[in-house]
C-alpha positions as CSV (number, residue, x, y, z in Angstrom):
1,M,127.8,154.0,110.6
2,K,126.5,155.8,113.5
3,V,123.1,157.5,112.7
4,E,124.4,160.7,113.4
5,N,127.3,160.5,110.9
6,Q,124.4,159.0,108.0
7,I,122.2,162.2,108.3
8,A,125.3,164.3,108.4
9,Q,126.2,163.0,105.2
10,A,122.5,163.3,103.9
11,V,122.4,166.9,105.1
12,T,125.9,167.5,103.3
13,A,124.3,166.4,99.8
14,S,121.2,168.6,100.5
15,L,123.3,172.0,101.1
16,K,125.2,170.9,98.1
17,T,122.0,170.1,95.6
18,L,120.0,172.7,96.9
19,Y,122.3,176.0,97.7
20,G,125.6,174.8,96.4
21,I,127.1,174.5,99.6
22,E,130.5,172.5,100.2
23,A,130.4,171.5,103.8
24,A,132.3,168.7,105.7
25,P,129.9,166.5,107.6
26,E,131.7,167.0,110.7
27,T,131.1,170.7,110.7
28,L,127.4,170.6,110.7
29,G,127.0,170.6,114.2
30,L,124.4,168.3,114.6
31,Q,122.4,168.6,118.2
32,K,120.7,166.1,120.3
33,T,116.8,167.6,120.1
34,K,116.1,169.4,123.4
35,K,113.3,167.3,125.4
36,E,110.8,169.7,124.8
37,F,110.7,169.7,121.1
38,E,109.7,166.6,118.8
39,G,112.6,164.9,117.0
40,N,115.7,163.3,117.9
41,L,118.5,165.6,115.9
42,T,118.6,169.3,115.3
43,L,120.4,171.4,112.8
44,V,120.7,175.0,113.0
45,V,120.3,176.6,109.8
46,F,121.6,180.1,110.4
47,P,125.2,179.5,108.9
48,F,123.6,178.9,105.4
49,L,121.0,181.5,105.1
50,K,123.7,183.6,102.9
51,M,123.6,180.8,100.1
52,S,120.2,180.2,100.6
53,R,119.2,183.8,100.7
54,K,115.8,182.5,102.4
55,K,114.4,183.4,105.9
56,P,115.4,180.8,108.1
57,E,112.1,179.0,108.8
58,E,111.8,178.7,104.8
59,T,115.6,177.0,104.7
60,A,114.9,174.8,107.3
61,T,111.9,173.6,105.9
62,E,113.4,173.3,102.2
63,I,116.3,171.2,103.9
64,G,114.0,169.0,105.8
65,R,111.4,168.3,102.8
66,F,114.7,167.2,100.9
67,L,115.8,165.1,103.2
68,E,112.5,163.5,104.0
69,E,111.8,162.8,100.2
70,R,115.5,161.7,99.4
71,Y,116.1,159.6,102.6
72,P,112.8,158.0,103.7
73,S,114.7,155.3,105.3
74,L,116.7,158.0,107.7
75,I,114.2,160.7,108.2
76,A,110.9,159.9,109.2
77,S,109.6,163.2,109.7
78,F,110.5,166.8,110.6
79,N,109.6,170.2,112.3
80,V,110.9,174.0,112.2
81,V,111.2,176.2,115.1
82,K,112.6,179.3,114.1
83,G,116.0,178.4,112.4
84,F,116.2,175.0,113.9
85,L,115.6,172.1,111.8
86,N,114.3,169.0,114.4
87,L,114.6,165.7,112.5
88,V,112.7,162.7,113.3
89,V,115.0,159.7,112.5
90,A,113.3,156.7,111.3
91,Q,113.1,154.1,114.1
92,A,114.5,151.4,112.3
93,C,117.6,153.3,112.3
94,W,118.0,153.2,116.1
95,E,117.4,149.2,115.9
96,A,120.2,149.0,113.3
97,Q,122.5,151.4,115.2
98,L,122.5,148.9,118.6
99,H,122.9,146.0,116.5
100,A,126.1,147.6,115.3
101,I,127.3,148.4,118.6
102,A,126.6,144.8,119.9
103,A,128.7,143.3,117.0
104,T,131.5,145.9,117.6
105,P,134.4,143.8,119.5
106,Q,136.0,146.4,122.1
107,Y,133.3,148.9,121.1
108,G,134.7,152.3,121.7
109,M,138.3,151.2,121.7
110,K,141.3,151.6,119.4
111,E,143.8,149.0,119.1
112,A,147.6,150.1,118.7
113,T,149.3,149.3,115.9
114,A,152.8,148.9,115.4
115,D,153.5,152.7,114.2
116,A,151.4,154.1,116.9
117,P,152.8,157.0,118.8
118,L,154.8,155.5,122.0
119,V,153.7,157.8,125.0
120,M,155.2,157.8,128.4
121,I,153.1,158.7,131.2
122,E,154.8,159.3,134.7
123,Y,152.7,159.2,137.7
124,S,152.8,158.4,141.4
125,S,156.4,159.5,142.0
126,P,156.7,158.9,145.8
127,N,159.2,160.2,148.1
128,T,160.4,157.5,150.4
129,N,160.5,159.2,153.6
130,K,156.6,158.8,153.9
131,P,153.9,156.8,152.9
132,L,151.4,157.4,150.6
133,H,148.6,159.8,151.1
134,L,145.3,161.5,149.6
135,G,147.5,163.9,147.8
136,H,149.3,161.0,146.3
137,M,146.2,159.3,145.4
138,R,144.8,162.0,143.1
139,N,148.0,161.9,141.0
140,I,147.8,158.1,140.9
141,F,144.2,157.5,140.1
142,L,144.6,160.5,137.2
143,G,147.7,159.0,135.8
144,N,146.3,155.3,135.9
145,S,143.0,156.5,134.2
146,L,144.8,158.5,131.7
147,S,147.2,155.6,130.6
148,R,143.9,153.5,129.8
149,I,142.4,156.3,128.0
150,L,145.3,156.8,125.8
151,A,145.6,153.1,125.1
152,A,142.0,153.1,124.2
153,N,142.7,155.6,121.8
154,G,145.2,153.7,120.0
155,C,148.5,154.8,121.5
156,R,151.3,152.6,123.0
157,V,151.4,153.6,126.6
158,V,154.3,152.8,128.8
159,R,153.3,153.4,132.5
160,T,156.1,154.7,134.5
161,N,156.8,155.9,137.9
162,I,160.0,157.9,139.4
163,V,161.1,157.2,143.0
164,N,162.4,159.9,144.8
165,D,164.6,157.9,146.6
166,R,167.5,160.4,147.8
167,G,168.0,164.1,149.0
168,I,167.8,166.3,152.3
169,H,164.2,164.8,152.9
170,I,165.5,161.2,153.0
171,C,168.3,162.1,154.8
172,K,166.1,163.3,157.6
173,S,164.4,160.3,158.3
174,M,167.4,158.4,158.1
175,L,168.9,160.9,160.7
176,A,166.2,160.4,163.1
177,W,166.2,156.7,162.9
178,E,169.8,156.5,163.7
179,K,169.3,158.9,166.6
180,W,166.2,157.6,168.3
181,G,165.0,154.7,166.6
182,E,166.9,152.5,169.0
183,G,167.2,149.5,166.3
184,I,163.3,149.6,165.6
185,T,162.0,147.6,162.6
186,P,158.6,147.1,160.8
187,E,158.9,144.1,162.2
188,K,159.7,145.0,165.7
189,A,156.8,147.8,165.5
190,G,154.3,145.9,163.9
191,K,154.2,148.7,161.2
192,K,154.3,148.8,157.5
193,G,157.8,149.9,156.3
194,D,156.5,153.3,154.7
195,H,154.6,154.2,157.7
196,L,157.4,153.5,160.4
197,V,159.9,155.7,157.9
198,G,157.3,158.5,157.8
199,D,157.0,158.4,161.6
200,F,160.9,159.4,161.7
201,Y,160.0,162.4,159.1
202,V,157.8,163.8,161.4
203,L,160.1,163.2,164.3
204,F,163.0,164.9,162.7
205,D,160.5,168.0,162.1
206,K,159.4,167.9,165.4
207,R,162.6,167.9,166.8
208,Y,164.3,170.5,164.3
209,K,161.3,173.3,165.0
210,A,162.3,172.8,168.7
211,E,165.6,173.5,168.2
212,V,165.0,176.4,166.1
213,A,162.6,177.7,168.5
214,S,165.6,177.1,171.3
215,L,168.0,179.0,169.0
216,Q,165.1,182.0,168.5
217,A,165.1,182.5,172.3
218,T,168.8,183.3,172.3
219,G,168.0,186.4,170.3
220,L,168.5,184.9,166.6
221,S,165.9,185.6,164.0
222,Q,164.0,182.4,162.7
223,E,166.2,183.0,159.5
224,E,169.3,182.6,161.5
225,A,168.0,180.0,163.7
226,E,167.3,177.6,160.7
227,A,170.7,178.3,159.3
228,A,172.6,177.7,162.6
229,S,170.4,174.5,163.4
230,P,173.0,171.4,164.1
231,L,170.1,169.1,163.3
232,M,169.7,170.3,159.6
233,A,173.6,170.6,159.0
234,E,173.7,166.9,160.3
235,A,171.2,165.8,157.7
236,R,173.1,168.2,155.2
237,E,176.4,166.3,155.6
238,M,174.7,163.0,155.8
239,L,173.3,163.8,151.9
240,R,177.2,164.9,151.3
241,R,178.4,161.5,152.6
242,W,175.6,159.7,150.8
243,E,176.7,161.6,147.5
244,A,180.5,160.5,148.1
245,G,179.2,156.5,148.3
246,D,180.0,156.5,152.4
247,A,179.2,152.7,153.1
248,A,177.7,153.3,156.4
249,V,175.0,155.9,155.2
250,R,174.2,154.2,151.9
251,Q,173.5,150.7,154.3
252,V,171.4,152.7,156.5
253,W,169.5,154.0,153.1
254,E,169.1,150.7,151.3
255,M,167.8,149.0,154.5
256,M,165.2,152.1,155.1
257,N,164.1,152.2,151.0
258,R,163.7,148.4,151.0
259,W,161.0,148.8,154.1
260,V,159.3,151.7,152.3
261,Y,159.1,149.9,148.8
262,D,157.2,146.6,150.7
263,G,155.1,149.2,151.9
264,F,154.4,150.9,148.7
265,D,154.0,147.9,146.9
266,E,151.2,146.4,149.2
267,T,149.6,149.8,148.9
268,Y,149.8,149.7,144.9
269,R,148.3,146.3,145.2
270,R,145.3,147.5,146.8
271,M,144.8,150.3,144.6
272,G,144.8,147.7,141.6
273,I,148.2,150.1,140.3
274,D,151.2,148.8,138.5
275,F,153.9,150.3,136.4
276,D,155.4,149.4,132.9
277,K,158.9,150.7,134.1
278,I,160.2,152.4,137.7
279,Y,163.1,154.9,137.5
280,Y,164.9,155.7,140.9
281,E,166.3,158.9,141.1
282,S,169.6,157.6,143.0
283,Q,170.3,155.7,139.8
284,T,169.5,158.8,137.4
285,Y,170.9,162.0,139.3
286,T,174.5,161.4,138.4
287,E,173.4,160.9,134.5
288,G,172.1,164.5,135.0
289,K,175.1,165.7,136.6
290,A,177.1,164.7,133.7
291,M,174.5,166.2,130.9
292,V,174.7,169.7,133.2
293,L,178.7,169.5,133.3
294,E,178.6,168.5,129.3
295,G,176.3,171.4,128.8
296,L,178.8,173.8,130.9
297,E,181.7,172.5,128.3
298,K,179.1,173.6,125.3
299,G,178.3,176.9,126.8
300,L,174.8,175.7,127.5
301,F,175.1,176.9,131.1
302,F,177.3,178.9,133.3
303,R,179.2,178.6,136.5
304,K,179.0,181.3,139.2
305,E,181.9,182.2,141.5
306,D,181.0,180.0,144.1
307,G,180.7,176.8,141.8
308,S,177.2,176.8,141.4
309,V,175.8,175.8,137.7
310,W,173.0,177.6,136.1
311,A,171.0,177.7,133.3
312,D,170.2,181.3,131.7
313,L,166.7,181.5,130.8
314,T,166.1,185.1,130.4
315,G,166.3,185.0,126.9
316,E,163.0,183.0,127.0
317,G,161.3,185.3,129.2
318,L,162.3,183.5,132.5
319,D,165.1,183.8,135.0
320,Q,168.2,181.7,135.9
321,K,167.7,178.3,137.1
322,L,170.3,176.6,139.4
323,L,171.1,173.3,138.3
324,L,174.5,172.2,140.6
325,R,174.8,173.6,144.2
326,S,178.5,174.8,144.9
327,D,179.0,171.8,146.9
328,G,178.4,169.9,143.8
329,T,174.8,168.3,144.6
330,S,171.7,167.9,142.4
331,V,168.8,169.5,142.5
332,Y,165.3,168.2,141.4
333,M,165.8,169.6,138.0
334,T,169.1,168.0,137.5
335,Q,167.4,164.7,138.3
336,D,164.8,165.2,136.2
337,I,167.2,165.9,133.2
338,G,169.0,162.6,134.0
339,T,165.8,160.8,134.2
340,A,164.7,162.0,130.9
341,K,168.1,160.7,129.4
342,K,167.4,157.2,130.7
343,R,163.8,157.0,129.4
344,F,165.1,158.1,126.1
345,Q,167.6,155.6,125.9
346,D,164.9,152.9,127.0
347,Y,162.2,153.6,124.8
348,P,161.9,155.7,121.6
349,I,159.2,158.2,123.2
350,D,157.3,160.5,120.7
351,R,155.3,161.9,123.6
352,M,156.5,162.6,127.4
353,I,153.5,163.1,130.1
354,Y,154.4,164.0,133.5
355,V,151.4,164.2,135.9
356,V,152.3,166.5,138.5
357,G,150.5,168.9,140.6
358,N,149.9,172.6,139.2
359,E,152.3,174.2,142.1
360,Q,155.4,172.4,139.6
361,N,154.3,174.4,136.5
362,Y,157.6,176.6,136.6
363,H,159.1,173.5,137.0
364,F,158.2,172.0,134.0
365,Q,158.1,175.2,132.1
366,V,161.7,175.1,132.9
367,L,162.1,171.3,132.3
368,S,160.8,171.6,128.9
369,L,163.3,174.5,127.8
370,L,166.2,172.7,129.0
371,L,165.6,169.2,127.6
372,D,165.3,170.9,124.1
373,R,168.4,172.9,124.7
374,L,170.2,169.5,125.4
375,G,168.7,168.1,122.1
376,F,165.7,165.9,123.3
377,A,163.4,165.9,120.3
378,W,160.3,165.8,122.7
379,G,161.5,168.2,125.2
380,R,159.3,171.2,124.0
381,S,156.4,169.2,123.6
382,L,156.6,167.4,127.1
383,V,153.0,167.3,128.3
384,H,152.7,168.5,132.2
385,F,149.3,167.3,133.1
386,S,148.9,169.7,135.7
387,Y,146.2,168.9,138.3
388,G,144.8,170.7,141.1
389,M,145.1,169.8,145.0
390,V,143.1,167.6,147.0
391,E,142.4,169.2,150.4
392,L,139.5,167.7,153.0
393,P,136.9,169.5,154.2
394,E,139.1,170.4,157.5
395,G,142.0,171.9,155.3
396,R,145.2,171.6,153.5
397,M,147.4,168.4,154.6
398,K,151.0,168.4,155.9
399,S,153.5,165.8,155.8
400,R,156.0,167.3,158.0
401,E,153.6,167.8,160.6
402,G,151.9,164.2,160.4
403,T,148.7,165.8,159.1
404,V,148.1,164.0,156.1
405,V,145.5,161.4,155.3
406,D,147.3,158.1,154.8
407,A,146.3,155.9,151.7
408,D,146.1,152.5,153.5
409,D,143.9,154.1,156.3
410,L,141.9,155.9,153.9
411,M,141.3,152.8,151.6
412,E,140.6,150.8,154.9
413,E,138.2,153.6,156.0
414,M,136.0,153.7,152.8
415,V,135.7,149.9,152.5
416,R,134.5,149.7,155.8
417,T,131.9,152.7,155.4
418,A,131.0,150.8,152.3
419,R,130.3,147.7,154.0
420,E,127.8,149.8,156.4
421,V,126.0,151.5,154.3
422,S,125.6,148.7,151.5
423,A,124.2,146.9,154.4
424,E,121.9,149.5,155.5
425,A,120.6,150.3,152.1
426,G,120.1,146.7,151.9
427,K,122.1,146.0,148.8
428,L,124.1,143.2,150.4
429,N,121.3,140.9,151.9
430,E,122.6,138.1,149.3
431,G,126.1,136.5,148.8
432,S,128.6,134.5,151.2
433,P,131.1,136.5,153.4
434,E,133.6,136.6,150.7
435,E,131.4,137.6,148.3
436,I,130.1,140.6,150.8
437,E,134.0,141.6,151.2
438,A,134.8,141.5,147.8
439,V,131.9,143.8,146.8
440,S,132.6,146.2,149.7
441,E,136.0,146.4,148.5
442,M,134.8,147.3,144.9
443,V,132.5,149.6,146.2
444,G,134.7,151.4,148.8
445,L,137.8,151.9,146.5
446,G,135.5,152.5,143.6
447,A,134.0,155.4,145.1
448,L,137.1,156.7,146.2
449,K,138.7,156.8,142.6
450,Y,135.5,158.0,141.2
451,F,134.9,160.8,143.4
452,I,138.5,162.1,142.5
453,L,138.1,161.2,138.8
454,K,134.8,162.8,138.3
455,V,136.2,166.2,139.1
456,D,138.2,168.2,136.1
457,P,141.7,167.4,137.0
458,R,142.5,171.1,136.7
459,K,140.5,172.4,139.4
460,N,141.3,171.9,143.3
461,M,139.0,169.5,145.0
462,T,137.5,168.5,148.3
463,F,137.3,165.1,149.1
464,N,134.6,164.4,151.5
465,P,134.2,160.4,152.2
466,K,130.9,160.8,153.8
467,E,129.8,162.0,150.4
468,S,131.6,159.6,148.2
469,I,129.3,156.6,149.1
470,D,125.7,157.3,147.8
471,F,123.3,154.9,146.1
472,N,121.7,157.7,144.5
473,G,123.8,160.7,143.7
474,N,126.9,161.1,140.9
475,T,129.2,158.6,142.9
476,A,130.7,154.9,141.6
477,S,128.2,153.3,144.1
478,F,124.9,154.4,142.1
479,I,126.8,153.4,138.8
480,Q,128.1,149.9,140.3
481,Y,124.5,148.9,141.4
482,T,122.7,149.7,138.4
483,H,125.5,147.4,136.3
484,A,124.3,144.5,139.0
485,R,121.0,145.4,138.2
486,I,121.4,144.9,134.9
487,A,123.3,141.7,135.6
488,S,120.5,140.6,137.6
489,L,118.0,141.3,135.0
490,L,119.8,139.6,132.2
491,R,120.2,136.5,134.3
492,K,116.4,136.5,135.0
493,A,115.8,136.6,131.5
494,A,118.0,133.8,130.6
495,E,116.1,131.9,133.4
496,K,112.4,132.7,131.7
497,G,114.2,131.7,128.0
498,Y,114.1,135.4,126.9
499,P,116.7,135.9,124.3
500,L,118.4,139.3,123.2
501,L,117.1,140.9,119.9
502,K,119.3,138.7,117.4
503,E,118.5,140.5,114.2
504,T,117.0,143.4,112.9
505,A,113.1,142.9,113.5
506,G,111.8,146.3,111.4
507,E,109.6,148.6,112.9
508,I,109.7,148.1,116.4
509,P,107.5,151.0,118.5
510,L,110.5,152.5,120.6
511,S,109.8,155.4,123.0
512,D,111.7,158.4,123.1
513,K,113.9,157.0,126.4
514,E,114.6,154.0,124.3
515,I,116.3,155.9,121.4
516,S,118.0,158.5,123.8
517,L,119.5,155.4,125.4
518,V,120.7,154.5,121.7
519,Q,122.2,157.7,121.2
520,S,123.9,158.2,124.5
521,L,125.5,154.4,123.7
522,A,126.6,155.6,120.2
523,L,128.3,158.5,121.9
524,F,130.8,156.8,123.9
525,P,133.7,156.3,121.2
526,D,133.6,160.1,120.7
527,I,133.8,160.5,124.5
528,V,136.9,158.1,124.6
529,A,138.6,160.4,121.8
530,E,137.7,163.6,123.6
531,A,138.9,162.4,126.7
532,G,142.0,161.2,125.5
533,K,142.3,165.3,123.7
534,Q,141.5,166.7,126.6
535,Y,143.5,164.7,129.4
536,S,140.5,164.5,131.3
537,P,139.2,161.2,132.8
538,A,136.1,163.4,134.6
539,I,134.5,163.6,130.5
540,V,134.5,159.7,130.8
541,A,133.2,159.9,134.4
542,N,130.2,162.3,134.0
543,Y,129.3,160.6,130.5
544,V,128.9,157.1,132.3
545,Y,126.8,159.1,134.9
546,D,124.6,160.3,132.7
547,M,123.9,157.4,130.8
548,V,123.1,155.4,134.0
549,K,120.7,158.1,135.4
550,E,119.1,157.8,131.9
551,Y,118.8,154.1,132.0
552,N,117.6,154.1,135.7
553,Q,114.8,156.4,134.7
554,F,113.9,154.1,131.8
555,Y,114.1,150.9,133.9
556,H,111.6,152.5,136.2
557,D,109.2,153.4,133.6
558,F,109.2,150.5,131.3
559,S,108.5,147.1,131.7
560,I,111.2,145.1,130.6
561,L,110.6,141.2,131.4
562,R,106.8,141.4,131.4
563,E,107.1,143.0,127.9
564,E,104.4,140.7,125.8
565,N,105.7,142.0,122.3
566,P,108.9,139.3,122.1
567,A,110.8,141.9,119.6
568,L,110.0,145.0,121.9
569,R,111.2,143.0,125.1
570,G,114.1,141.5,122.9
571,F,115.2,145.0,121.9
572,R,115.1,146.2,125.8
573,L,117.2,143.3,127.0
574,L,119.7,144.0,124.0
575,L,119.9,147.8,125.0
576,S,120.2,146.8,128.7
577,A,123.2,144.2,127.9
578,Q,124.6,147.3,125.7
579,V,124.3,149.9,128.7
580,G,125.6,147.2,131.0
581,R,128.8,146.4,128.7
582,V,129.6,150.5,128.1
583,V,129.1,150.9,131.6
584,R,131.9,148.3,132.4
585,S,134.2,149.6,130.0
586,A,134.0,153.6,130.9
587,M,134.7,152.3,134.7
588,A,137.3,150.5,133.2
589,L,139.1,153.3,132.0
590,L,138.5,154.8,135.5
591,G,140.3,152.0,137.1
592,I,137.0,150.9,138.8
593,E,135.5,147.4,138.9
594,V,131.7,146.9,138.8
595,P,130.1,143.9,140.4
596,D,127.4,141.3,138.7
597,R,125.7,140.9,142.1
598,M,124.7,143.7,144.6
């Protein structure tokens, strides 16, 4: 049992004996003692004064004496500062705590049981009209990390992706290829397929804007010019033909989508991302249309004079929502309804989590109400994991204008930068070219993921590549280098024949830094649980950074291999090994690898 939990139970017993107070151990709010005071854990006694009927100092002193006398194996001493009882924990407890951590398989993680909640997490959700970019990367890294964190909390997790492979945006790329592509293919162009298709999406937008400007020059307003655009009319007609099953349109669609999927797969592999199930809107939108029409027959929705179908949500404090256009084509909401039905058929979902940016907050508020109205048990309780936008120092990115930061280009740039910065810092002086390249890949991609994940997901963020790779700040590089340092230390200890402390040796003269590190290690299971509860990988990221920073101070201040006391040396080696182990586990929850040599 964790030291804090043992002491909480002892404090609970003291409160009941001294004052007749019935208190649950988890409600006591024991805190880590501030560095300026002596002690390891602090109890705030103000909540107990009504029952003790004594001053804060007297109450704290009385509780401290009781604990010191009744639990000498737990409490070595105490001191009182006003209404704060600072407890000095017996050092043998910290040694026992470290051994307990070392002896726990999969420390900090829970195994999923057969009856554990089944959680489906949707993330990535790319469009097949453009390659993945920096905005997608925040979505992907958050979704991947959240799936790992929930699995570590004992949930059964299904990682799913919905590919937006139909709609007007897809038709824009297809139409541009037909008009101006001259039969070009990824092989002929020497480009990844998703990049080539994205080029045509940008080309369509340029030609469309030029057409609108030309129409405005004739005296039309911008709105009138956009409505009169022949190019956009062609794109809409292509969408109508696609939904009607036109063979020629479908052939181009299948070919260009295949190009994109090959490109996506290559990008996902480099990111270290995969999915348990991929859905395609082209296969689910008809389900959505059928459900909407069924809901229309049941009186759940209504049809307007132009033939469009709507949901009236004014009773829920919202507005009316379009579900089918007047020409019968679907909207995103209809597609999401169809996808939800498919998923519910495939899996007995207990909780559905959509990882989607905060600009879609209203969309998922509406979707939740519609799914509930249509009879999905988890409709009302669906979770929209809403995250903020990611920008560059130069400002926002725009896909249509081709100003996005391409995911492939960014990953390549990050690995190149990692290689250069590591070499300049002398971190890659050893190893074969293959090992150096592997470490550069770890450091570059780790820097990218960590920089994004350490930020509260609800906040907008600015990604600065230059700041993300720093071996001295709150970065993955700093954490990865510390892990490599620990691995090197343990290798040297093994070469010298120095063992880790295998069993309790009694009273070892531990420093405050060593005790504080054990406390940090003991906190890891709570951190994993809180990250799952809050849906926040940032909690894990900042925890592991704080622990690594603390370990580096300890490493700098205390000798390990040169320590003459074998028991203390063994303790420090065991402590280092467990810090390294928790660093690996925590970074794995973020989808980040750590090297053993650097």
